[in-house]
N, C-alpha and C positions, 0 to 999 in steps of 0.2 A: 354668628360671630358677634361678640360685643364690640361696640364702637368705642374707641378711646379718643378723647379730645386732648391732644398733646399740648394745646395752647395753654392749658391750665397747669402743666407739670414743671415744677422746679426751675432749672436753669433755662429751659426753652421759654417759659413764661417771662422770665426776667429779660432774656434777649429780645423777645418779641416786643416787649415794652419799649425798648430803645430804638426799634426799627421805625423808619419813616415810610417813604413810598418809593423804594428803589426798583430798578429793573422792571419787570413785567407789572408789578403793582402800580407803577407810574401811569399806566393806561387806565387803570381803574378810577383814578382821581383827576386825570388830566382834563377831561371834558365835563367833569361834574359841576363846576361853577356855571358854565354856559347852560347846562341842562336845568340847574336850579333856578337861574334867572329867567328862563323861559316858562317855567311851570309853577313857581312858588311865589305866593304873595304872603307877606307877613314874616316875622322873625323869630317866632317861637319854634324851637326844634327839639326833637327827641332823638338821641343817638342810641338805637336799640342794639344791644350786644356791643357796647362801647369798648370792650376789652381794656387796653391800657390807655385809652383816651385819644389816640391819634386822630380818629375821625371826628371826635368832639372838638379838638383843638382846630382841626381843619374848618369845621363849620363856624366856630367862633371867629376865625380869621376872615370869614365871609360876612361877618356882622350879625350872626344869629345868637340869640339867648338859648343856651344849650343845656339840656339835662341828659347826662349819660347814665345808662343803666346796664347792669350785667349780673349774671348769676354766679360769677366766679369771684370769691373773696380775694384771691391772688391778683386777679386783673384789676379790681377796684382799688386794692392797696397800691398797685403800681401806678394806676392813673392819678391817684391823690398825691403820691410822692413826686410824680413828674409835673403835676399841675395843681398845686394847693388851692388856687383860686377857683378851680372848676367845680361844677356841681355833679358829683358822681354818687350813684346810689346803688346799693346791693339789693337785688330783688329775688324772690323765689321763682323757680321755673314756672312760666305761664301766669304769673301774678303781676299786676300793675298797681297794687295798693300803695306802694311807695310814692306814686305820683299824685295821690289825692284826687282833686277835681281838675288838675291841669289838662289843657287841651292844646294841640299843636298844629302849626301850619305845615310843618314838615317832619315826617318820621323817616330817618335814614337807617337802613339796615345794611351795613357794609361788611359782607362776608359771614354773618353769623348763621345764615340759613344753609351754608355749606356743611354745617355740623349738627343741624337739628333734624330729628326724625321726621318722617313724612306726616305721621298722625299729629304731631305737635305743630307743624307748619299751618294746618287748617285752624287750629285754636288761636294761634298768634295773629294771623291775618284778620280773622274775625274781630279780635280785640283791637287791632289797629284802626279798623273802620270806626270804632266808637271813641277813639282817642283824638280824631281829627277835628279841627275847627272847620266850619263851612268853607268849602273850597280848598281844604288842606290836601296835601299830597304825601304819598309814600314812595320812596325810592328804594327799591330792592336791588342791591349790588351783589351778584352771585357769579360763580364760575360757570362757564359754558361746559357742556359735556366734552367739547373738543380739548379742553385743557388737560384732560386725563388721558389723551391719546397722541399728544405731540410733544416735541421738545421746545423749550422756552429759554429765554434769558435767565429766568429765576427758578425754573422747575425742570424736572426730567421725569418721564414716565416710561422709558424704554424698558425698565426692569419689571414692568407690570403689564405684559400684553393682555392679561385677563380683564383689564379695564374695558377693552373694546366690546366685551360681551355683556357688560353690566347694564342694568335697567334702573329706572327711577326707584329709589329706596335702598339700592345696593351700596355696599361700602366700596370705595375706590381709593387708590393710593397714589401718592405723588412724592417725589424727593424735592425738597426745597433747598436752594443755595443761598437764600438771602440772609440767613443768620450764620453764626460763627462756623458751623460745620454743616455738612449735608445731613438732613434729617427726613425720615419718612413720616409723612402726615396722611392721616385717614380722613376722608370726607365722605359725605352721603350724596350720591348722585341724584340730581333732580333735573329733568329735561325742561325746556321751555314750554312744551305742551302741558307737562304736569303742573308747572307753575301757573299757567293760565287757567287751568281747571281749579286750582286752589284759590286763585284770586276771585274767580266767578262765584264760588261757593261762599266767599267772604263778603260778597257785594261790592267788590272793587273791580274796576275796569282799567285796562292798559291804555294809557294815553300816548305813550311812546316807549319803544324798546330800542335801546342804543347799544351797538356793538362796537366798542373802540378798537381801532386797528393802529399798529405802529406806523409812524411816519419818518421820513428822512431827517426832519428837523428835531426829532426826539433825541435826547442826550444819552442814548443807549445803542448798543449793537444788538439788533434783533435777531432772532432765530426763526420762529414761525410767526411772529406777531404782525408782520406786514401782509400775511396771506390768510391768517386764521385769527378770529377774535377769541381771546382767552376769557373775557368777562362779558356780562350782559347787565345793563342797567335799565330796569323796568320802572317807568313812572306810572303810578297808580292814583286814581281818583274815584270818588263815589258816583 
């Protein structure tokens, strides 16, 4: 089955550009500042798969000098329109030529690997290792396999029971509620074990793996978020 990246398509891409960090997405970014403070020294950051720039703007709010890159012209256009002062660059898949000789203290990948085929994951993480300053860190923010088998404040998977039998590299489906209407999104499943194997082949080691859970003081009414982690944040170093 051909994988379709709905985030690049028309009205959905425009709506995604306006979205902040609502609902279940809140957990993906809530603990990120503390994680960064604990592991990252220096202020040069690369936002890999920046999309419409929300994670780039988030990093700049933490004091980073940020370059955002993406392969989608639609997303880069939206990022520039929303943030004319930002540094957003269109790149070819698997290519970092647009960065020149730049090196980074932090590479943040917030969700793009949910949509990247397994074979390309290896290539990209190997490239990350060469883009880091000494002591630099990669933070890979991805969906856990459990996000595709539970109900959430921002997502539903009950219409896709076949997700439970999927393995790394298979397409999984989820319905998202966070944009104007309910929309079916396709991702590519990758388990934590598979990611660790990919990291190892790239010469990267896991320094910390964080699974954010919902709390009573969060400003949302949670569904599964207090008992199951929807996201995983892997902090990687050389």
